[in-house]
C-alpha positions as CSV (number, residue, x, y, z in Angstrom):
1,M,61.3,-107.6,44.5
2,D,57.4,-107.3,44.7
3,A,54.9,-106.2,41.2
4,V,54.5,-102.6,42.0
5,E,58.6,-102.2,42.1
6,E,59.1,-104.1,39.5
7,I,56.6,-101.9,37.3
8,K,58.6,-99.0,39.0
9,S,62.2,-100.0,37.9
10,R,60.8,-100.5,34.4
11,L,58.1,-97.0,33.7
12,S,59.6,-94.3,34.3
13,I,56.8,-91.8,36.0
14,D,57.0,-88.9,33.1
15,D,56.5,-91.7,30.7
16,V,53.4,-92.4,32.1
17,V,52.2,-89.2,32.8
18,S,53.2,-88.2,29.2
19,Q,50.9,-90.4,27.8
20,Y,47.7,-88.4,28.7
21,L,49.6,-84.9,29.4
22,E,52.2,-82.9,27.1
23,L,55.1,-82.2,29.0
24,K,58.1,-79.9,28.8
25,R,61.2,-80.2,31.0
26,S,61.5,-77.7,33.6
27,G,65.1,-77.9,34.9
28,R,65.4,-80.9,36.8
29,N,61.6,-81.7,36.6
30,F,58.9,-81.8,33.8
31,K,55.7,-79.6,33.8
32,G,52.2,-79.9,32.1
33,L,48.8,-78.4,32.2
34,S,47.1,-79.5,35.4
35,P,44.0,-82.0,34.2
36,F,41.7,-80.8,36.6
37,S,41.4,-77.4,36.3
38,Q,41.0,-75.6,33.3
39,E,44.1,-73.2,33.5
40,R,46.9,-72.0,30.8
41,T,50.3,-71.7,33.0
42,P,51.2,-75.2,33.4
43,S,50.9,-76.3,37.3
44,L,51.7,-80.2,37.3
45,M,55.2,-81.1,38.1
46,V,56.4,-84.4,37.1
47,S,60.2,-85.5,39.0
48,P,61.9,-88.5,37.4
49,E,64.3,-88.3,40.4
50,K,61.4,-88.8,43.3
51,Q,59.7,-90.6,40.5
52,I,56.6,-88.1,41.9
53,W,53.6,-85.9,40.8
54,H,52.8,-82.5,42.2
55,D,49.6,-80.4,41.3
56,F,50.0,-77.4,42.5
57,S,46.4,-76.2,41.3
58,S,44.3,-79.1,42.9
59,G,47.0,-80.3,46.0
60,K,47.0,-83.7,44.5
61,G,49.9,-85.8,44.0
62,G,51.8,-88.9,44.8
63,D,53.4,-91.6,42.4
64,M,52.5,-93.1,39.0
65,F,49.8,-95.5,40.3
66,S,48.0,-92.9,41.4
67,F,48.2,-90.6,39.1
68,V,46.4,-93.5,36.7
69,M,43.9,-94.0,38.7
70,E,43.0,-90.1,39.5
71,L,43.0,-89.8,35.4
72,E,41.5,-93.1,34.5
73,G,39.3,-93.5,37.5
74,I,40.3,-96.7,38.5
75,D,41.2,-98.5,41.5
76,F,44.3,-99.6,42.3
77,K,44.4,-102.9,41.2
78,A,43.0,-101.6,37.7
79,A,45.6,-99.5,37.6
80,L,47.9,-102.2,38.8
81,D,47.3,-103.9,35.9
82,L,47.1,-101.3,32.8
83,L,50.8,-100.6,34.4
84,A,51.9,-104.0,33.9
85,R,50.9,-104.5,30.3
86,Q,52.5,-101.1,29.5
87,A,56.1,-102.3,31.1
88,G,55.4,-106.1,29.9
89,V,55.1,-107.2,33.6
90,D,53.5,-110.8,34.4
91,L,51.7,-110.6,37.5
92,T,51.2,-114.4,37.6
93,K,54.4,-114.4,38.8
94,F,53.9,-112.2,41.9
95,Q,50.7,-114.0,42.3
96,R,49.9,-117.6,45.2
97,A,50.0,-120.6,44.2
98,G,46.0,-120.7,42.5
99,S,45.1,-117.2,41.7
100,G,46.9,-117.1,38.7
101,E,45.3,-119.9,36.9
102,A,42.0,-117.0,37.3
103,A,44.5,-114.3,36.2
104,K,45.1,-116.2,33.4
105,Q,41.7,-117.0,32.1
106,K,40.8,-113.5,32.5
107,E,43.6,-112.3,29.5
108,S,42.7,-115.0,28.1
109,L,39.0,-113.4,28.1
110,Y,40.3,-110.0,27.4
111,T,41.8,-111.5,24.3
112,V,39.4,-113.5,22.8
113,L,36.8,-110.3,23.5
114,E,38.9,-108.2,21.8
115,L,38.9,-110.3,18.4
116,A,35.5,-110.7,18.4
117,A,35.1,-107.1,18.3
118,K,37.7,-107.0,15.2
119,F,35.7,-109.7,13.5
120,Y,32.6,-108.1,14.1
121,Q,34.0,-104.5,12.7
122,V,34.9,-106.6,9.5
123,H,31.4,-107.9,9.1
124,L,30.2,-104.5,9.3
125,A,32.1,-103.5,6.3
126,R,31.2,-106.8,4.4
127,S,27.8,-105.6,4.8
128,K,26.3,-102.8,3.0
129,S,22.3,-103.8,4.6
130,T,23.9,-103.3,8.1
131,L,26.3,-100.2,6.7
132,Q,23.0,-98.4,5.4
133,Y,21.2,-98.8,8.8
134,V,24.0,-97.1,10.9
135,V,24.6,-94.0,8.5
136,T,20.9,-93.8,7.0
137,Q,18.4,-94.8,9.8
138,R,20.8,-94.3,12.8
139,E,22.3,-91.5,11.5
140,F,25.9,-92.3,12.5
141,S,29.2,-91.3,10.7
142,K,32.2,-93.6,9.6
143,Q,34.0,-91.8,12.2
144,T,31.4,-92.2,15.2
145,A,30.9,-95.9,14.1
146,T,34.8,-96.3,14.4
147,T,35.1,-94.5,17.4
148,Y,32.9,-96.6,19.4
149,R,34.4,-99.8,17.3
150,L,30.2,-100.5,15.9
151,G,30.2,-104.0,14.4
152,Y,27.8,-106.6,12.7
153,S,27.3,-110.2,13.5
154,P,26.9,-112.5,10.5
155,N,23.6,-114.2,10.2
156,Q,25.2,-117.4,10.5
157,D,25.4,-120.2,13.1
158,D,29.0,-120.4,13.8
159,A,31.4,-118.1,11.6
160,L,32.7,-116.5,15.2
161,I,33.3,-119.8,16.8
162,K,35.2,-121.2,13.5
163,F,37.1,-118.1,14.0
164,L,38.0,-118.2,16.9
165,R,38.6,-122.0,17.6
166,S,41.4,-121.0,14.4
167,K,43.0,-118.8,16.6
168,G,43.3,-121.8,19.2
169,F,40.3,-120.5,21.5
170,T,38.4,-123.6,23.4
171,D,34.8,-123.5,23.5
172,D,35.2,-123.3,27.1
173,I,36.7,-120.1,26.9
174,I,34.2,-118.8,24.0
175,K,31.4,-119.9,26.2
176,K,32.8,-117.7,29.6
177,A,33.4,-114.7,27.7
178,G,29.7,-115.1,26.5
179,L,30.1,-114.9,23.1
180,G,29.2,-118.7,21.9
181,T,25.9,-121.0,23.4
182,K,24.5,-124.4,23.3
183,R,22.0,-124.5,20.4
184,Y,19.9,-127.9,19.1
185,R,22.4,-127.7,16.6
186,G,25.1,-127.8,18.6
187,F,27.9,-125.5,19.8
188,G,27.1,-122.1,18.1
189,D,27.2,-118.0,17.8
190,M,25.5,-116.3,20.4
191,F,24.8,-113.1,18.3
192,R,23.4,-114.0,14.7
193,N,22.5,-110.9,12.3
194,R,22.7,-108.0,14.8
195,L,24.2,-104.6,15.0
196,M,27.1,-105.1,17.9
197,V,28.1,-102.4,20.3
198,P,31.7,-103.3,22.4
199,L,31.2,-102.8,25.7
200,Q,34.3,-101.4,27.0
201,D,35.7,-100.6,30.7
202,S,37.2,-97.4,31.8
203,T,40.4,-98.1,30.0
204,G,38.6,-99.0,26.7
205,R,39.6,-103.2,27.2
206,V,36.5,-104.7,25.4
207,I,34.3,-107.0,28.1
208,G,31.1,-107.3,26.4
209,F,28.3,-106.7,23.8
210,T,25.2,-105.2,23.4
211,A,23.5,-106.9,20.4
212,R,20.7,-104.5,18.4
213,Q,18.2,-106.7,16.4
214,L,18.1,-105.7,12.7
215,D,15.2,-107.8,11.3
216,A,11.6,-107.4,11.8
217,N,11.1,-110.4,14.3
218,P,8.5,-110.1,16.9
219,D,9.4,-112.8,19.1
220,A,13.4,-111.6,19.1
221,P,14.4,-109.4,21.9
222,K,15.2,-105.8,20.3
223,Y,18.5,-105.9,22.4
224,I,20.5,-108.8,23.8
225,N,23.7,-108.4,26.4
226,T,26.5,-110.3,27.1
227,P,25.6,-112.7,30.0
228,A,27.3,-111.8,33.0
229,S,31.1,-113.3,32.8
230,P,34.5,-113.0,34.8
231,V,34.7,-109.0,33.3
232,Y,31.5,-108.5,32.8
233,D,29.1,-107.1,35.4
234,K,26.8,-104.8,34.3
235,S,25.1,-103.8,37.7
236,R,28.7,-102.3,37.7
237,H,30.0,-101.4,33.9
238,V,29.2,-98.2,32.6
239,F,28.7,-97.6,29.1
240,G,30.8,-95.1,27.0
241,L,33.1,-93.6,30.2
242,H,36.1,-94.8,28.5
243,L,35.3,-92.1,26.1
244,A,33.6,-89.4,28.4
245,K,35.9,-89.6,31.2
246,D,37.6,-86.4,29.9
247,A,34.8,-84.7,29.1
248,I,33.1,-85.2,32.3
249,R,36.2,-84.5,34.1
250,K,36.6,-80.8,32.3
251,Q,32.7,-79.8,32.5
252,N,32.4,-81.9,36.1
253,Y,29.4,-83.2,35.4
254,A,28.5,-86.5,34.2
255,V,24.3,-87.1,32.5
256,V,23.6,-90.8,32.6
257,V,21.3,-92.1,29.6
258,E,19.5,-95.1,29.2
259,G,20.4,-96.6,25.5
260,N,23.8,-97.4,24.5
261,L,23.1,-95.8,21.1
262,D,21.8,-92.8,23.4
263,V,25.2,-92.2,24.4
264,I,27.1,-92.4,20.7
265,A,24.6,-90.0,18.9
266,S,24.8,-87.4,22.2
267,H,28.7,-88.1,21.8
268,Q,28.3,-87.4,17.5
269,A,26.2,-83.9,18.4
270,G,29.1,-82.5,20.6
271,V,28.1,-83.4,23.8
272,E,30.6,-86.4,25.1
273,N,30.1,-86.1,28.8
274,V,27.2,-88.9,28.3
275,V,27.5,-92.3,29.7
276,A,24.4,-95.2,30.2
277,T,23.4,-98.3,32.4
278,A,22.1,-101.2,31.5
279,G,18.8,-99.6,31.3
280,T,17.3,-97.8,34.7
281,A,18.8,-99.7,37.0
282,L,21.2,-97.4,38.9
283,T,23.4,-99.0,41.5
284,D,25.9,-97.4,44.1
285,A,29.0,-99.0,42.1
286,H,27.9,-97.4,38.7
287,L,28.0,-94.1,40.8
288,K,31.1,-94.7,42.5
289,A,32.4,-95.5,39.5
290,L,31.5,-92.1,38.0
291,S,32.4,-90.1,41.5
292,R,35.8,-90.9,40.8
293,F,35.2,-87.9,38.0
294,T,32.7,-85.4,39.1
295,A,30.4,-85.3,42.3
296,D,27.6,-83.6,39.9
297,I,25.6,-86.7,37.7
298,R,22.2,-85.8,36.0
299,L,19.9,-88.5,35.2
300,A,18.2,-88.2,31.1
301,F,15.9,-91.2,31.6
302,D,12.3,-91.4,30.2
303,Q,10.3,-89.1,31.6
304,D,7.3,-92.1,32.2
305,E,6.8,-94.1,35.4
306,A,10.0,-96.4,34.9
307,G,12.0,-93.3,34.7
308,L,10.2,-91.9,37.7
309,R,11.0,-95.7,40.1
310,A,14.4,-95.8,39.0
311,T,15.2,-91.9,39.9
312,E,13.6,-92.9,43.1
313,R,15.7,-95.6,43.9
314,A,18.6,-93.7,42.9
315,I,18.4,-90.6,45.1
316,P,19.7,-93.3,48.6
317,I,22.1,-94.7,46.6
318,A,23.2,-91.0,45.8
319,S,23.2,-90.1,49.2
320,S,25.3,-92.8,50.6
321,V,27.7,-92.3,47.2
322,G,27.9,-88.6,48.4
323,V,27.2,-87.7,45.0
324,S,24.4,-84.4,43.5
325,L,21.3,-86.1,42.0
326,S,19.7,-84.1,39.4
327,I,17.5,-84.6,36.4
328,V,17.5,-83.6,33.1
329,S,14.1,-83.3,31.3
330,V,14.0,-84.1,27.5
331,P,11.4,-82.8,25.7
332,E,7.9,-85.0,25.7
333,G,7.8,-87.7,23.1
334,K,11.3,-87.8,22.6
335,D,14.4,-89.5,23.8
336,P,18.5,-88.3,24.1
337,D,18.5,-90.8,20.4
338,E,15.9,-88.5,18.5
339,L,17.0,-85.1,20.0
340,C,20.3,-85.4,19.2
341,K,19.1,-85.9,15.7
342,K,16.9,-84.0,15.3
343,D,18.2,-80.5,17.2
344,P,21.6,-81.4,18.7
345,E,21.7,-77.7,19.9
346,A,18.4,-78.1,22.0
347,W,20.3,-81.3,23.5
348,R,23.5,-79.6,24.1
349,Q,21.0,-76.9,26.1
350,V,18.8,-79.2,27.7
351,V,21.9,-81.0,30.0
352,T,23.1,-77.5,31.0
353,K,19.1,-76.5,33.0
354,P,18.8,-80.0,35.3
355,Q,16.3,-80.0,38.0
356,Y,17.7,-81.4,41.4
357,A,16.4,-84.8,41.8
358,I,13.8,-84.3,44.8
359,D,12.6,-81.2,43.4
360,W,12.1,-83.0,40.1
361,I,10.2,-85.8,41.8
362,M,8.0,-83.1,43.7
363,D,6.6,-81.4,40.8
364,R,6.2,-84.3,38.7
365,Y,3.7,-86.0,41.5
366,A,2.1,-82.4,41.6
367,S,1.2,-82.3,38.2
368,I,0.1,-85.9,38.0
369,L,-2.0,-85.5,41.7
370,D,-5.0,-83.7,42.4
371,L,-3.5,-81.7,45.7
372,S,-6.6,-80.0,46.1
373,T,-8.5,-83.4,47.3
374,S,-7.3,-85.6,50.2
375,Q,-6.8,-88.3,48.4
376,G,-4.1,-86.6,46.2
377,K,-2.5,-85.4,49.4
378,R,-2.4,-89.0,51.2
379,T,-0.6,-90.1,47.7
380,F,1.7,-87.3,47.4
381,S,2.7,-87.7,50.9
382,D,3.2,-90.9,50.6
383,R,5.8,-91.2,47.9
384,V,7.5,-88.3,48.9
385,L,8.3,-89.3,52.5
386,A,9.6,-92.1,51.6
387,V,12.2,-90.5,49.1
388,I,12.8,-87.6,52.0
389,D,13.0,-90.3,54.4
390,D,16.2,-92.4,52.5
391,L,18.1,-88.9,52.8
392,S,21.1,-88.7,55.1
393,D,21.8,-85.1,55.5
394,S,19.4,-83.4,58.4
395,V,19.1,-80.4,56.9
396,E,18.0,-81.4,53.7
397,K,15.1,-83.2,55.6
398,D,14.1,-80.5,57.8
399,H,13.9,-78.4,54.1
400,Y,11.8,-80.9,51.9
401,L,9.8,-81.7,54.6
402,S,8.8,-77.9,54.3
403,K,8.2,-77.8,50.9
404,T,6.2,-80.8,51.4
405,A,4.0,-79.1,54.4
406,D,3.8,-75.8,52.3
407,M,2.0,-77.6,48.8
408,L,-0.3,-79.7,50.8
409,G,-1.0,-76.7,53.2
410,V,-0.5,-79.1,56.1
411,S,1.8,-78.5,59.4
412,V,5.6,-79.9,59.5
413,E,4.6,-82.1,62.6
414,A,2.1,-84.0,60.5
415,L,4.0,-84.9,58.4
416,R,6.8,-85.9,60.4
417,L,4.2,-87.9,62.7
418,K,3.5,-89.7,59.5
419,S,6.9,-90.2,58.5
420,A,7.7,-92.0,61.6
421,K,4.2,-94.2,61.4
422,V,5.5,-95.2,58.0
423,V,8.5,-95.8,59.1
424,R,7.5,-98.1,62.3
425,K,5.2,-99.9,59.7
426,A,7.5,-100.8,56.6
427,P,10.7,-100.0,57.4
428,V,13.1,-99.2,54.6
429,Q,16.4,-101.4,54.7
430,E,19.6,-99.1,55.2
431,V,21.7,-98.4,52.9
432,K,25.3,-98.7,53.8
433,K,26.9,-95.9,54.8
434,L,30.3,-95.2,53.3
435,P,33.1,-93.6,55.1
436,E,33.0,-89.4,53.6
437,M,35.9,-88.4,51.2
438,P,36.5,-84.8,50.6
439,L,35.5,-83.8,47.5
440,V,38.3,-81.7,45.3
441,D,36.2,-78.9,44.6
442,G,37.7,-75.4,44.5
443,G,37.3,-75.2,48.1
444,T,38.7,-78.2,48.8
445,A,41.8,-77.8,46.5
446,D,42.7,-74.8,48.4
447,Q,42.3,-76.4,51.4
448,L,45.0,-78.9,50.5
449,K,47.1,-76.7,48.7
450,A,47.6,-74.8,52.0
451,Q,47.9,-77.7,54.1
452,N,50.6,-79.2,51.9
453,K,52.4,-75.8,52.0
454,I,52.7,-75.6,55.9
455,M,53.3,-79.6,56.0
456,A,56.6,-78.9,53.1
457,L,57.7,-75.9,55.4
458,T,57.8,-77.5,58.8
459,L,59.5,-80.8,57.2
460,F,62.2,-79.3,55.7
461,L,63.2,-76.5,58.3
462,P,62.6,-77.7,61.9
463,S,63.1,-73.8,63.0
464,L,59.5,-73.2,61.8
465,R,58.0,-76.2,63.8
466,S,56.8,-74.1,66.8
467,Y,54.2,-73.0,63.7
468,L,52.2,-76.1,64.3
469,D,51.6,-76.0,68.0
470,P,48.3,-74.9,67.3
471,L,47.3,-77.0,64.6
472,T,45.5,-80.3,65.4
473,P,45.2,-83.5,63.7
474,D,41.5,-82.4,62.6
475,M,42.1,-79.3,61.3
476,F,44.0,-81.7,57.5
477,L,42.3,-83.8,55.2
478,K,44.6,-85.7,54.4
479,P,45.6,-89.2,57.2
480,E,49.0,-88.7,55.8
481,A,48.9,-85.1,56.7
482,Q,47.2,-85.7,59.8
483,S,49.8,-88.7,60.7
484,L,53.0,-86.2,60.0
485,L,51.8,-83.4,62.2
486,N,51.6,-85.7,65.1
487,F,55.3,-87.1,64.4
488,L,56.4,-83.4,64.0
489,K,55.1,-82.6,67.0
490,S,56.8,-85.5,68.7
491,A,60.5,-84.9,67.4
492,P,60.8,-81.1,66.7
493,E,64.3,-81.8,66.2
494,Y,64.1,-84.2,63.6
495,S,65.7,-83.7,59.9
496,Y,64.3,-84.4,57.0
497,E,67.5,-83.8,54.7
498,N,69.2,-86.7,57.1
499,E,66.6,-88.5,56.1
500,R,66.8,-88.3,52.6
501,E,70.6,-89.0,53.3
502,G,70.4,-91.9,55.6
503,T,72.1,-90.6,58.4
504,S,68.8,-90.1,60.5
505,D,68.1,-92.3,63.6
506,I,64.5,-91.7,63.0
507,H,62.7,-92.3,60.1
508,L,59.2,-91.5,58.8
509,L,56.2,-93.8,59.1
510,P,56.0,-95.9,55.9
511,E,52.5,-94.8,55.7
512,I,53.9,-91.0,54.4
513,V,56.9,-91.9,53.0
514,E,55.5,-90.6,49.3
515,Y,54.0,-87.8,51.1
516,G,57.3,-86.9,52.3
517,K,58.4,-87.3,48.6
518,I,55.7,-84.8,47.0
519,L,56.0,-81.9,50.0
520,S,60.0,-82.3,48.8
521,L,59.0,-81.3,45.1
522,L,56.9,-78.5,46.2
523,Y,59.5,-77.8,48.9
524,E,62.2,-77.0,45.9
525,E,59.5,-75.4,43.7
526,L,58.3,-72.6,45.9
527,Y,60.5,-72.0,48.7
528,Q,64.1,-73.7,48.5
529,N,65.5,-70.4,47.5
530,L,64.1,-67.9,50.0
531,E,65.2,-65.6,52.4
532,V,64.4,-66.7,56.0
533,I,62.0,-63.7,56.9
534,E,60.0,-64.6,53.8
535,L,59.6,-68.5,55.4
536,R,58.6,-67.2,58.5
537,Y,55.8,-65.0,56.8
538,E,54.9,-67.7,54.4
539,A,54.5,-69.6,57.9
540,T,53.0,-67.4,59.4
541,R,49.8,-66.8,56.9
542,L,49.7,-70.8,56.3
543,Q,48.8,-71.3,60.0
544,I,46.2,-68.7,60.6
545,R,44.5,-69.4,57.3
546,Q,44.4,-73.1,58.7
547,I,42.9,-71.8,61.9
548,E,40.7,-70.0,60.3
549,T,39.5,-72.6,57.4
550,Y,38.8,-75.0,60.6
551,V,37.3,-72.1,63.0
552,K,34.6,-70.9,59.6
553,T,33.8,-74.8,59.2
554,K,33.0,-75.9,62.9
555,K,31.2,-72.6,63.6
556,S,29.1,-73.9,60.2
557,Q,28.3,-77.6,62.4
558,L,27.3,-75.8,65.0
559,A,25.2,-73.6,63.4
560,R,23.1,-76.5,61.7
561,A,23.5,-78.7,65.3
562,M,21.6,-75.5,66.8
563,Q,18.4,-75.8,65.3
564,T,17.3,-79.1,66.4
565,A,19.1,-78.3,69.8
566,N,17.7,-78.0,72.7
567,E,18.2,-74.8,75.7
568,Q,20.8,-76.9,77.3
569,E,22.5,-78.0,74.4
570,T,22.2,-74.8,72.7
571,D,24.3,-73.2,75.5
572,Q,26.7,-76.0,74.8
573,L,27.1,-75.4,71.4
574,L,27.5,-71.6,72.5
575,E,30.6,-72.3,74.7
576,A,32.5,-74.3,71.8
577,A,31.4,-71.6,69.2
578,K,33.3,-69.5,71.8
579,K,36.4,-71.4,72.3
580,L,36.7,-71.2,68.2
581,D,37.3,-67.6,68.4
582,V,39.4,-67.2,71.0
583,L,41.3,-69.9,69.2
584,L,41.3,-67.9,66.4
585,K,41.9,-64.5,68.3
586,S,45.3,-65.9,70.0
587,A,46.9,-67.0,66.9
588,K,46.6,-63.5,65.3
589,E,47.4,-62.1,68.5
590,T,50.4,-64.4,68.5
591,H,51.8,-62.8,65.0
592,K,51.4,-59.2,65.8
């Protein structure tokens, strides 16, 4: 038995899902409100018998691992670690020789960091001056301080070191966790006399600290962060995500600020879908982590040169990751922390009115440059073209080239010529293009639901397989649906009922076994009690809808291609569009 099967043997999917949602019994299954949509009638089903879940509102589904990955916004390995802890499974027993030591070391680091967080919390409660700073100067409530686990590092050489040694931890582990360092008096605490803000991963585990200066020593840095460790990487860590992810999912956008204390102040002001990175250094890892919850990312960086440059750097990264980047303009002279204190309602309003990042950059340069002069036009075009060249979408590029030409009073051809020269002279380092993954917005969710329904009908009812004849794999979003379509077309008499009973001579491909279970749950909930005539009507409706969606999508792509096509290419594109019309017309006439 491997680690996955061992975990599944100890945990039931309804126990896992019920940690996140309130489930109610519905026959052999359970029902709950979908976490992926705002609904009042439960549409998420959990089957203890099949150990599977399916959300009818979004079309998503899978096993306990996929559910945790969706809700926590983590990858499979992190979900495996999380569920293994819940199940009491020691993953080192399933690892190759040599890899177990690294895993054990990581667990030791998590443990020592958790103890350090509790140590600092205790000392915050004992330090009246630091408590006064938190409550009076930072204006954080005690509840906020508890939620974010704020603490205080004593102004002593080795107070934490002594505590951790007494718990059996070696200096080597303490140092690797970033909690201790060598000083002239010997091995001592990394942080002293500072407000401690724990850094936690997306599941809430402590992975490091940000330490804020409390005294007025001008020679000491205001903030010190935990150095890189086996569990902490500042280029990947998103501060506050463990507390913000539910709000991000519900609001369907995330606000990124510069400072950790900005996040805490925003949370207290009632805007909880706010996170921070290490300063303005936004990376693709940060955006990928956030993209698991939303494709709408809003930056609330300082409106200075550093913030402008950070936004310019972030645009190509956002384009490669596939998220929409916009800017939240905080009133001049204020940062989010200050605005949250003075006018929480203003902050709540500001985050709902972002400006698309490229438009914001163009407006910013237009406000600081004199576009009536040749020098101003040259500098403006230098900066803006550098941003436009990094865009991956050709339609978006054309739009902003036209807008830039209008603002400068020059031709688009002149800008294209300059852009080509700039690219030849100083090529921009190419950002690796990631595979495009369909975002489950409203339209895509509807597509997924329709596709799942027709696959459920044809999987369980061989008599309806003919409805798959005009459908092709590229009409489906999910690889498992594409694989199942090919399989059912190649085996029209195949019976899934025989598969479940173990009497079939042909078995489903391993990669679509879980998908088959999801379709089984869907079929039982929607179709098993309907008459044949109703099922045929439903299959007809779903088939036509599948083709209509496909034709609409393809025609949109052809229309975009025609904008830059020559005469010969245009003729070919028009011919392709005619074929799409024939496909749709044929499908509708077949079922008249």
